[in-house]
Structures are given as C-alpha cells and as structure tokens.
N, CA, C and O atoms as CSV, one atom per row, in Angstrom:
chain,resi,resn,atom,element,x,y,z
A,1,UNK,N,N,0.306,-4.629,-5.948
A,1,UNK,CA,C,-0.913,-3.882,-5.328
A,1,UNK,C,C,-1.172,-3.234,-3.972
A,1,UNK,O,O,-0.891,-3.845,-2.941
A,2,UNK,N,N,-1.606,-2.230,-3.952
A,2,UNK,CA,C,-1.906,-1.883,-2.352
A,2,UNK,C,C,-2.875,-2.581,-2.204
A,2,UNK,O,O,-3.734,-2.788,-3.062
A,3,UNK,N,N,-2.840,-3.081,-0.955
A,3,UNK,CA,C,-3.886,-3.793,-0.594
A,3,UNK,C,C,-4.160,-3.515,1.181
A,3,UNK,O,O,-3.219,-3.700,1.953
A,4,UNK,N,N,-5.235,-3.159,1.591
A,4,UNK,CA,C,-5.786,-3.260,2.841
A,4,UNK,C,C,-6.715,-4.637,3.744
A,4,UNK,O,O,-7.773,-5.159,3.392
A,5,UNK,N,N,-6.068,-4.871,4.690
A,5,UNK,CA,C,-6.437,-6.620,5.250
A,5,UNK,C,C,-7.366,-5.594,6.529
A,5,UNK,O,O,-6.778,-4.795,7.258
A,6,UNK,N,N,-8.896,-5.838,6.579
A,6,UNK,CA,C,-8.991,-6.046,8.016
A,6,UNK,C,C,-9.942,-6.700,8.906
A,6,UNK,O,O,-11.039,-6.398,8.435
A,7,UNK,N,N,-10.117,-7.406,9.900
A,7,UNK,CA,C,-10.600,-8.869,10.028
A,7,UNK,C,C,-11.343,-7.596,11.541
A,7,UNK,O,O,-11.122,-6.468,11.982
A,8,UNK,N,N,-12.321,-8.838,11.809
A,8,UNK,CA,C,-13.119,-8.950,13.072
A,8,UNK,C,C,-13.614,-10.346,13.363
A,8,UNK,O,O,-14.506,-11.079,12.937
A,9,UNK,N,N,-12.253,-10.425,14.656
A,9,UNK,CA,C,-12.531,-12.125,15.196
A,9,UNK,C,C,-12.619,-11.851,16.368
A,9,UNK,O,O,-12.083,-10.895,16.928
A,10,UNK,N,N,-13.566,-12.978,17.023
A,10,UNK,CA,C,-13.859,-12.565,18.488
A,10,UNK,C,C,-12.726,-12.885,19.352
A,10,UNK,O,O,-12.394,-12.127,20.264
A,11,UNK,N,N,-12.077,-14.059,19.081
A,11,UNK,CA,C,-11.328,-15.008,19.874
A,11,UNK,C,C,-9.710,-13.932,19.874
A,11,UNK,O,O,-9.330,-13.599,18.751
A,12,UNK,N,N,-8.965,-13.511,20.927
A,12,UNK,CA,C,-7.940,-12.753,20.813
A,12,UNK,C,C,-6.699,-13.546,20.526
A,12,UNK,O,O,-5.714,-12.949,20.090
A,13,UNK,N,N,-6.643,-15.490,20.839
A,13,UNK,CA,C,-5.651,-16.248,20.097
A,13,UNK,C,C,-5.842,-15.870,18.267
A,13,UNK,O,O,-5.292,-15.105,17.474
A,14,UNK,N,N,-6.665,-16.638,18.223
A,14,UNK,CA,C,-6.712,-16.280,16.328
A,14,UNK,C,C,-6.521,-14.798,16.181
A,14,UNK,O,O,-5.553,-14.510,15.478
A,15,UNK,N,N,-7.215,-13.764,16.678
A,15,UNK,CA,C,-6.779,-12.586,16.097
A,15,UNK,C,C,-5.044,-12.690,16.178
A,15,UNK,O,O,-4.390,-12.716,15.135
A,16,UNK,N,N,-4.443,-12.742,17.411
A,16,UNK,CA,C,-3.174,-12.611,16.830
A,16,UNK,C,C,-2.838,-13.587,16.219
A,16,UNK,O,O,-1.625,-13.392,16.131
A,17,UNK,N,N,-3.063,-14.648,15.651
A,17,UNK,CA,C,-2.124,-15.877,14.760
A,17,UNK,C,C,-2.469,-15.191,13.641
A,17,UNK,O,O,-1.609,-15.291,12.765
A,18,UNK,N,N,-3.475,-14.485,13.326
A,18,UNK,CA,C,-4.052,-13.645,11.837
A,18,UNK,C,C,-2.986,-12.467,11.499
A,18,UNK,O,O,-2.175,-12.479,10.573
A,19,UNK,N,N,-3.175,-11.462,12.453
A,19,UNK,CA,C,-1.954,-10.532,12.616
A,19,UNK,C,C,-0.658,-10.631,11.991
A,19,UNK,O,O,-0.076,-9.975,11.128
A,20,UNK,N,N,-0.220,-12.233,13.082
A,20,UNK,CA,C,1.477,-12.468,12.915
A,20,UNK,C,C,1.306,-12.915,11.476
A,20,UNK,O,O,2.237,-12.511,10.779
A,21,UNK,N,N,0.199,-13.785,10.670
A,21,UNK,CA,C,0.318,-13.892,8.702
A,21,UNK,C,C,0.420,-12.025,8.153
A,21,UNK,O,O,1.339,-11.610,7.448
A,22,UNK,N,N,-0.177,-11.565,8.423
A,22,UNK,CA,C,-0.678,-10.244,7.856
A,22,UNK,C,C,1.124,-9.566,8.333
A,22,UNK,O,O,1.598,-8.924,7.395
A,23,UNK,N,N,2.000,-9.642,9.493
A,23,UNK,CA,C,2.800,-9.266,9.586
A,23,UNK,C,C,4.223,-10.062,8.758
A,23,UNK,O,O,5.368,-9.639,8.592
A,24,UNK,N,N,3.540,-11.436,8.331
A,24,UNK,CA,C,4.398,-12.028,7.847
A,24,UNK,C,C,4.938,-11.637,6.157
A,24,UNK,O,O,6.056,-11.862,5.693
A,25,UNK,N,N,3.777,-11.004,5.466
A,25,UNK,CA,C,3.401,-10.624,3.925
A,25,UNK,C,C,4.241,-9.849,3.721
A,25,UNK,O,O,4.748,-9.776,2.602
A,26,UNK,N,N,4.874,-8.543,5.391
A,26,UNK,CA,C,5.256,-7.383,5.138
A,26,UNK,C,C,4.531,-6.015,5.441
A,26,UNK,O,O,5.014,-4.889,5.566
A,27,UNK,N,N,2.886,-6.566,5.541
A,27,UNK,CA,C,2.092,-5.599,6.003
A,27,UNK,C,C,1.981,-4.808,7.177
A,27,UNK,O,O,2.157,-5.339,8.273
A,28,UNK,N,N,1.657,-3.364,7.058
A,28,UNK,CA,C,1.775,-2.764,8.277
A,28,UNK,C,C,0.884,-2.587,9.187
A,28,UNK,O,O,-0.085,-2.034,8.668
A,29,UNK,N,N,0.620,-2.901,10.990
A,29,UNK,CA,C,-0.520,-2.310,11.236
A,29,UNK,C,C,-0.874,-0.526,11.171
A,29,UNK,O,O,-0.132,0.389,11.529
A,30,UNK,N,N,-2.343,-0.436,10.552
A,30,UNK,CA,C,-2.569,0.617,10.071
A,30,UNK,C,C,-3.604,1.199,11.682
A,30,UNK,O,O,-3.803,2.260,12.275
A,31,UNK,N,N,-4.061,-0.420,11.834
A,31,UNK,CA,C,-5.277,0.166,13.511
A,31,UNK,C,C,-5.181,-1.730,14.038
A,31,UNK,O,O,-4.617,-2.643,13.436
A,32,UNK,N,N,-5.965,-1.779,15.351
A,32,UNK,CA,C,-5.471,-2.566,15.777
A,32,UNK,C,C,-6.188,-4.167,15.207
A,32,UNK,O,O,-5.988,-5.252,15.753
A,33,UNK,N,N,-6.986,-3.937,14.062
A,33,UNK,CA,C,-7.576,-5.121,13.229
A,33,UNK,C,C,-7.233,-4.658,11.622
A,33,UNK,O,O,-8.197,-4.722,10.860
A,34,UNK,N,N,-6.424,-4.369,11.263
A,34,UNK,CA,C,-6.100,-3.458,9.928
A,34,UNK,C,C,-4.817,-3.313,9.702
A,34,UNK,O,O,-4.081,-2.718,10.488
A,35,UNK,N,N,-4.350,-3.938,8.409
A,35,UNK,CA,C,-3.214,-3.944,7.905
A,35,UNK,C,C,-3.464,-3.582,6.671
A,35,UNK,O,O,-4.569,-3.867,6.210
A,36,UNK,N,N,-2.286,-2.719,5.675
A,36,UNK,CA,C,-2.410,-2.139,4.662
A,36,UNK,C,C,-0.878,-2.518,4.235
A,36,UNK,O,O,-0.160,-2.680,5.222
A,37,UNK,N,N,-0.244,-2.689,3.018
A,37,UNK,CA,C,0.765,-3.289,2.015
A,37,UNK,C,C,0.428,-3.060,0.648
A,37,UNK,O,O,-0.548,-2.650,0.019
A,38,UNK,N,N,1.580,-3.469,0.411
A,38,UNK,CA,C,1.816,-4.146,-1.567
A,38,UNK,C,C,1.847,-5.821,-1.469
A,38,UNK,O,O,2.575,-6.672,-0.959
A,39,UNK,N,N,0.873,-5.789,-2.099
A,39,UNK,CA,C,1.314,-7.491,-2.249
A,39,UNK,C,C,0.815,-7.932,-3.885
A,39,UNK,O,O,-0.119,-7.550,-4.590
A,40,UNK,N,N,1.650,-8.676,-4.040
A,40,UNK,CA,C,1.480,-9.378,-5.476
A,40,UNK,C,C,0.186,-9.974,-5.691
A,40,UNK,O,O,-0.484,-9.782,-4.676
A,41,UNK,N,N,-0.402,-10.552,-6.480
A,41,UNK,CA,C,-1.791,-11.412,-6.535
A,41,UNK,C,C,-1.864,-12.776,-6.156
A,41,UNK,O,O,-2.861,-13.394,-5.783
A,42,UNK,N,N,-0.375,-13.293,-6.331
A,42,UNK,CA,C,-0.077,-14.645,-5.633
A,42,UNK,C,C,-0.323,-14.660,-4.001
A,42,UNK,O,O,-0.978,-15.487,-3.365
A,43,UNK,N,N,0.155,-13.889,-3.671
A,43,UNK,CA,C,0.537,-13.503,-1.728
A,43,UNK,C,C,-0.657,-12.985,-1.137
A,43,UNK,O,O,-0.944,-13.153,0.048
A,44,UNK,N,N,-1.541,-12.184,-2.187
A,44,UNK,CA,C,-2.687,-11.923,-1.549
A,44,UNK,C,C,-3.707,-13.279,-1.507
A,44,UNK,O,O,-4.198,-13.663,-0.445
A,45,UNK,N,N,-3.903,-13.798,-2.509
A,45,UNK,CA,C,-4.448,-15.352,-2.218
A,45,UNK,C,C,-3.896,-16.652,-1.126
A,45,UNK,O,O,-4.495,-17.653,-0.734
A,46,UNK,N,N,-2.664,-16.210,-0.875
A,46,UNK,CA,C,-2.480,-17.013,-0.087
A,46,UNK,C,C,-2.047,-16.526,1.558
A,46,UNK,O,O,-1.962,-17.249,2.550
A,47,UNK,N,N,-1.866,-15.372,1.468
A,47,UNK,CA,C,-2.589,-14.611,2.817
A,47,UNK,C,C,-3.777,-14.738,3.402
A,47,UNK,O,O,-4.095,-14.736,4.591
A,48,UNK,N,N,-4.753,-14.915,1.853
A,48,UNK,CA,C,-6.216,-14.735,2.548
A,48,UNK,C,C,-6.677,-16.494,2.855
A,48,UNK,O,O,-7.591,-16.774,3.631
A,49,UNK,N,N,-5.952,-17.451,2.179
A,49,UNK,CA,C,-5.785,-18.721,2.448
A,49,UNK,C,C,-5.497,-19.239,3.792
A,49,UNK,O,O,-6.195,-20.076,4.365
A,50,UNK,N,N,-4.420,-18.694,4.272
A,50,UNK,CA,C,-3.678,-18.913,5.636
A,50,UNK,C,C,-4.418,-18.229,5.966
A,50,UNK,O,O,-5.214,-19.166,6.004
A,51,UNK,N,N,-5.133,-17.226,6.348
A,51,UNK,CA,C,-6.010,-16.474,7.652
A,51,UNK,C,C,-6.937,-17.098,7.605
A,51,UNK,O,O,-7.238,-17.499,8.729
A,52,UNK,N,N,-8.036,-17.631,6.344
A,52,UNK,CA,C,-9.150,-18.486,6.521
A,52,UNK,C,C,-8.802,-20.258,7.336
A,52,UNK,O,O,-9.469,-20.917,8.135
A,53,UNK,N,N,-7.850,-20.446,6.853
A,53,UNK,CA,C,-7.312,-21.683,7.912
A,53,UNK,C,C,-7.176,-21.589,9.471
A,53,UNK,O,O,-7.741,-22.085,10.445
A,54,UNK,N,N,-6.361,-20.891,9.284
A,54,UNK,CA,C,-6.453,-19.928,10.606
A,54,UNK,C,C,-7.263,-19.886,11.802
A,54,UNK,O,O,-7.145,-20.151,12.998
A,55,UNK,N,N,-8.256,-19.383,10.884
A,55,UNK,CA,C,-9.995,-18.994,11.818
A,55,UNK,C,C,-10.842,-20.563,11.975
A,55,UNK,O,O,-11.754,-20.840,12.754
A,56,UNK,N,N,-10.227,-21.372,11.020
A,56,UNK,CA,C,-10.900,-22.586,10.820
A,56,UNK,C,C,-12.797,-22.722,11.851
A,56,UNK,O,O,-13.877,-22.220,11.541
A,57,UNK,N,N,-12.665,-23.028,12.268
A,57,UNK,CA,C,-14.283,-23.189,12.524
A,57,UNK,C,C,-14.779,-21.828,13.588
A,57,UNK,O,O,-15.884,-21.657,14.103
A,58,UNK,N,N,-13.660,-21.050,13.686
A,58,UNK,CA,C,-13.920,-19.979,15.209
A,58,UNK,C,C,-14.584,-18.889,14.367
A,58,UNK,O,O,-13.981,-18.588,13.337
A,59,UNK,N,N,-15.849,-18.177,14.662
A,59,UNK,CA,C,-16.288,-17.380,14.452
A,59,UNK,C,C,-15.592,-16.082,14.291
A,59,UNK,O,O,-14.900,-15.807,15.271
A,60,UNK,N,N,-15.570,-14.983,13.097
A,60,UNK,CA,C,-14.623,-14.032,11.936
A,60,UNK,C,C,-15.058,-14.052,10.850
A,60,UNK,O,O,-15.515,-14.965,10.162
A,61,UNK,N,N,-14.867,-12.672,10.630
A,61,UNK,CA,C,-14.497,-12.224,9.468
A,61,UNK,C,C,-13.326,-11.472,9.152
A,61,UNK,O,O,-12.744,-10.680,9.893
A,62,UNK,N,N,-13.032,-11.796,7.967
A,62,UNK,CA,C,-11.328,-11.178,6.937
A,62,UNK,C,C,-11.785,-10.812,5.714
A,62,UNK,O,O,-12.620,-11.419,5.043
A,63,UNK,N,N,-11.274,-9.904,5.465
A,63,UNK,CA,C,-11.814,-8.904,4.343
A,63,UNK,C,C,-10.200,-8.717,3.638
A,63,UNK,O,O,-9.200,-8.286,4.212
A,64,UNK,N,N,-10.282,-9.028,2.708
A,64,UNK,CA,C,-8.905,-7.881,1.905
A,64,UNK,C,C,-9.449,-7.417,0.353
A,64,UNK,O,O,-10.030,-8.026,-0.545
A,65,UNK,N,N,-9.028,-6.230,0.489
A,65,UNK,CA,C,-9.356,-4.894,-0.209
A,65,UNK,C,C,-8.412,-5.087,-1.257
A,65,UNK,O,O,-7.336,-5.541,-0.866
A,66,UNK,N,N,-8.527,-4.836,-2.675
A,66,UNK,CA,C,-6.948,-4.106,-3.324
A,66,UNK,C,C,-7.675,-2.620,-3.850
A,66,UNK,O,O,-8.831,-2.281,-4.104
A,67,UNK,N,N,-6.623,-2.084,-3.864
A,67,UNK,CA,C,-6.522,-0.472,-4.380
A,67,UNK,C,C,-5.571,-0.291,-5.554
A,67,UNK,O,O,-4.354,-0.479,-5.564
A,68,UNK,N,N,-6.236,0.045,-6.377
A,68,UNK,CA,C,-5.256,0.658,-7.550
A,68,UNK,C,C,-4.470,1.807,-7.307
A,68,UNK,O,O,-4.768,2.638,-6.449
A,69,UNK,N,N,-3.317,1.891,-8.150
A,69,UNK,CA,C,-2.374,3.170,-7.535
A,69,UNK,C,C,-3.100,4.584,-7.595
A,69,UNK,O,O,-2.805,5.619,-6.997
A,70,UNK,N,N,-4.021,4.358,-8.390
A,70,UNK,CA,C,-4.347,5.947,-8.688
A,70,UNK,C,C,-5.399,6.194,-7.644
A,70,UNK,O,O,-5.695,7.311,-7.219
A,71,UNK,N,N,-6.031,4.860,-7.203
A,71,UNK,CA,C,-6.574,5.211,-6.570
A,71,UNK,C,C,-5.814,5.401,-5.044
A,71,UNK,O,O,-6.084,6.438,-4.437
A,72,UNK,N,N,-5.129,4.691,-4.585
A,72,UNK,CA,C,-3.843,4.604,-3.151
A,72,UNK,C,C,-3.558,6.108,-3.607
A,72,UNK,O,O,-3.721,6.932,-2.707
A,73,UNK,N,N,-3.124,6.655,-4.960
A,73,UNK,CA,C,-3.016,7.556,-4.761
A,73,UNK,C,C,-2.867,8.828,-4.182
A,73,UNK,O,O,-1.903,9.541,-3.903
A,74,UNK,N,N,-4.961,8.978,-4.005
A,74,UNK,CA,C,-5.775,10.176,-3.750
A,74,UNK,C,C,-6.000,9.674,-2.221
A,74,UNK,O,O,-7.008,10.220,-1.773
A,75,UNK,N,N,-5.427,8.867,-1.339
A,75,UNK,CA,C,-5.967,8.261,-0.334
A,75,UNK,C,C,-5.909,9.769,0.744
A,75,UNK,O,O,-5.355,10.785,0.325
A,76,UNK,N,N,-6.338,9.736,1.671
A,76,UNK,CA,C,-6.193,10.588,2.808
A,76,UNK,C,C,-6.022,10.237,4.209
A,76,UNK,O,O,-6.844,9.514,4.772
A,77,UNK,N,N,-4.895,10.755,4.866
A,77,UNK,CA,C,-3.780,10.489,5.608
A,77,UNK,C,C,-3.641,10.924,6.169
A,77,UNK,O,O,-3.193,11.990,5.745
A,78,UNK,N,N,-3.756,10.887,7.833
A,78,UNK,CA,C,-3.081,11.601,8.832
A,78,UNK,C,C,-2.465,10.623,10.040
A,78,UNK,O,O,-2.896,9.683,10.707
A,79,UNK,N,N,-1.285,11.333,9.952
A,79,UNK,CA,C,-0.191,10.297,11.363
A,79,UNK,C,C,0.232,11.169,11.967
A,79,UNK,O,O,1.101,11.886,11.471
A,80,UNK,N,N,-0.314,11.410,13.391
A,80,UNK,CA,C,0.502,12.101,14.187
A,80,UNK,C,C,0.957,11.983,15.040
A,80,UNK,O,O,0.012,11.983,15.830
A,81,UNK,N,N,2.164,11.811,15.813
A,81,UNK,CA,C,2.971,11.082,16.747
A,81,UNK,C,C,2.590,11.388,18.047
A,81,UNK,O,O,3.057,10.708,18.960
A,82,UNK,N,N,1.828,12.288,18.284
A,82,UNK,CA,C,1.971,12.829,20.151
A,82,UNK,C,C,1.880,14.045,19.760
A,82,UNK,O,O,0.840,14.668,19.974
A,83,UNK,N,N,3.158,14.736,18.982
A,83,UNK,CA,C,3.412,16.056,19.047
A,83,UNK,C,C,2.483,16.589,17.931
A,83,UNK,O,O,1.727,15.852,17.298
A,84,UNK,N,N,2.632,18.370,17.669
A,84,UNK,CA,C,1.493,19.088,16.852
A,84,UNK,C,C,2.092,18.511,15.282
A,84,UNK,O,O,1.945,19.056,14.188
A,85,UNK,N,N,2.641,17.518,15.534
A,85,UNK,CA,C,2.933,17.575,13.664
A,85,UNK,C,C,2.222,16.259,12.997
A,85,UNK,O,O,2.427,15.048,12.909
A,86,UNK,N,N,1.224,17.275,12.563
A,86,UNK,CA,C,0.236,15.527,11.796
A,86,UNK,C,C,0.795,16.180,10.144
A,86,UNK,O,O,1.101,17.309,9.761
A,87,UNK,N,N,0.725,14.669,9.389
A,87,UNK,CA,C,1.359,14.528,7.980
A,87,UNK,C,C,0.016,14.274,7.627
A,87,UNK,O,O,-0.692,13.506,8.278
A,88,UNK,N,N,-0.627,15.303,5.939
A,88,UNK,CA,C,-1.702,14.770,5.569
A,88,UNK,C,C,-1.424,14.547,3.894
A,88,UNK,O,O,-0.904,15.285,3.058
A,89,UNK,N,N,-1.959,13.314,3.813
A,89,UNK,CA,C,-1.168,12.813,2.019
A,89,UNK,C,C,-2.478,13.512,1.248
A,89,UNK,O,O,-3.312,14.040,1.984
A,90,UNK,N,N,-2.634,13.533,0.239
A,90,UNK,CA,C,-3.411,13.774,-0.896
A,90,UNK,C,C,-4.045,14.985,-0.614
A,90,UNK,O,O,-3.715,15.761,0.283
A,91,UNK,N,N,-4.969,15.127,-1.407
A,91,UNK,CA,C,-5.502,16.860,-1.718
A,91,UNK,C,C,-6.708,16.609,-0.421
A,91,UNK,O,O,-6.910,15.462,-0.021
A,92,UNK,N,N,-7.132,17.269,-0.090
A,92,UNK,CA,C,-8.562,17.474,0.636
A,92,UNK,C,C,-9.348,18.821,-0.145
A,92,UNK,O,O,-9.045,19.999,-0.338
A,93,UNK,N,N,-10.506,17.960,-0.467
A,93,UNK,CA,C,-11.590,19.133,-1.296
A,93,UNK,C,C,-11.546,20.292,-0.038
A,93,UNK,O,O,-11.160,20.108,1.116
A,94,UNK,N,N,-12.049,21.493,-0.627
A,94,UNK,CA,C,-12.510,22.371,0.565
A,94,UNK,C,C,-14.116,22.152,0.570
A,94,UNK,O,O,-15.043,21.957,-0.217
A,95,UNK,N,N,-13.821,22.331,2.169
A,95,UNK,CA,C,-15.478,21.772,2.757
A,95,UNK,C,C,-16.441,22.720,2.213
A,95,UNK,O,O,-16.380,23.934,2.017
A,96,UNK,N,N,-17.532,21.669,1.982
A,96,UNK,CA,C,-18.838,22.490,0.950
A,96,UNK,C,C,-19.642,23.272,2.645
A,96,UNK,O,O,-19.957,22.818,3.745
A,97,UNK,N,N,-19.676,24.438,2.065
A,97,UNK,CA,C,-20.413,25.667,3.527
A,97,UNK,C,C,-21.778,24.965,3.490
A,97,UNK,O,O,-22.484,25.090,2.490
A,98,UNK,N,N,-22.119,24.340,4.388
A,98,UNK,CA,C,-23.360,23.680,5.647
A,98,UNK,C,C,-24.225,24.722,6.459
A,98,UNK,O,O,-23.716,25.489,7.276
A,99,UNK,N,N,-25.804,24.682,6.121
A,99,UNK,CA,C,-26.273,25.510,7.191
A,99,UNK,C,C,-27.060,24.977,8.224
A,99,UNK,O,O,-28.067,24.284,8.077
A,100,UNK,N,N,-26.310,25.504,9.759
A,100,UNK,CA,C,-26.615,24.674,10.860
A,100,UNK,C,C,-27.656,25.104,11.394
A,100,UNK,O,O,-27.818,26.324,11.404
A,101,UNK,N,N,-28.705,24.199,12.017
A,101,UNK,CA,C,-29.550,24.678,12.770
A,101,UNK,C,C,-29.617,25.337,14.366
A,101,UNK,O,O,-29.248,24.341,14.989
A,102,UNK,N,N,-29.818,26.220,15.237
A,102,UNK,CA,C,-28.936,26.499,15.871
A,102,UNK,C,C,-30.257,25.517,17.160
A,102,UNK,O,O,-31.475,25.511,16.988
A,103,UNK,N,N,-29.613,24.903,18.187
A,103,UNK,CA,C,-29.949,24.640,19.018
A,103,UNK,C,C,-30.968,25.379,19.864
A,103,UNK,O,O,-30.685,26.556,20.088
A,104,UNK,N,N,-32.261,24.848,20.451
A,104,UNK,CA,C,-33.139,25.310,20.578
A,104,UNK,C,C,-33.560,26.042,19.923
A,104,UNK,O,O,-34.173,26.996,20.402
A,105,UNK,N,N,-33.407,25.898,18.611
A,105,UNK,CA,C,-34.223,27.130,17.772
A,105,UNK,C,C,-35.376,25.815,17.208
A,105,UNK,O,O,-35.227,24.594,17.242
A,106,UNK,N,N,-36.627,26.717,16.661
A,106,UNK,CA,C,-37.990,25.782,16.434
A,106,UNK,C,C,-37.668,25.329,14.861
A,106,UNK,O,O,-38.451,24.596,14.257
C-alpha cells in the first residue's frame, strides 16, 4: 500500500537515523522529513516500531499514513528539476472564480 512517513524530530542525530530507516524500507524522500513509497502492512509496522525505538526518550513525532490506490492515483504532484519542465500528475480541477477586494478600497 502507498504510504507517507513524516516526522518532526529536533535532534539531528535521531532525525538522520529515522531517515535511514525509511531508506532501508525503500521509501523515497519527498521532502526533508517526509518519505513516500509502497509498503506491505508488516513492513509498515516494522518501520514504525524501529523508528519509535530509535526515537527512544527523545522529543519527536513520527507519522505513517496509508493511502489507497484510488486516492494515490488522484494525487497532484509538481516535480520540477530547475528547468522549465514541470510534471503534474493527476487531474487539476479548474479554479473557482473568486472576487478579490482591491487594496485600498473601503
């Protein structure tokens, strides 16, 4: 199942160890403290247990969210590598028209 792991860990040493655990399970880094990838339920449990053990008594929060295939297929994603070529996955709904108040108008 598609999973997203995010964490907020103040300790650089512990944060790096948790990142290594995510990489051990084949997850891809999507942001500094966020990983995504496909994990079987047993691997989800193992990963979160290992991360919790590594956290120990240190301050921090670790989340593992599972996303169904249907929902994952509907995700929106922009992946731009510094060139002008961005990739957008999923469908983007048309923007709803909005009324904006002009600055300085009372």
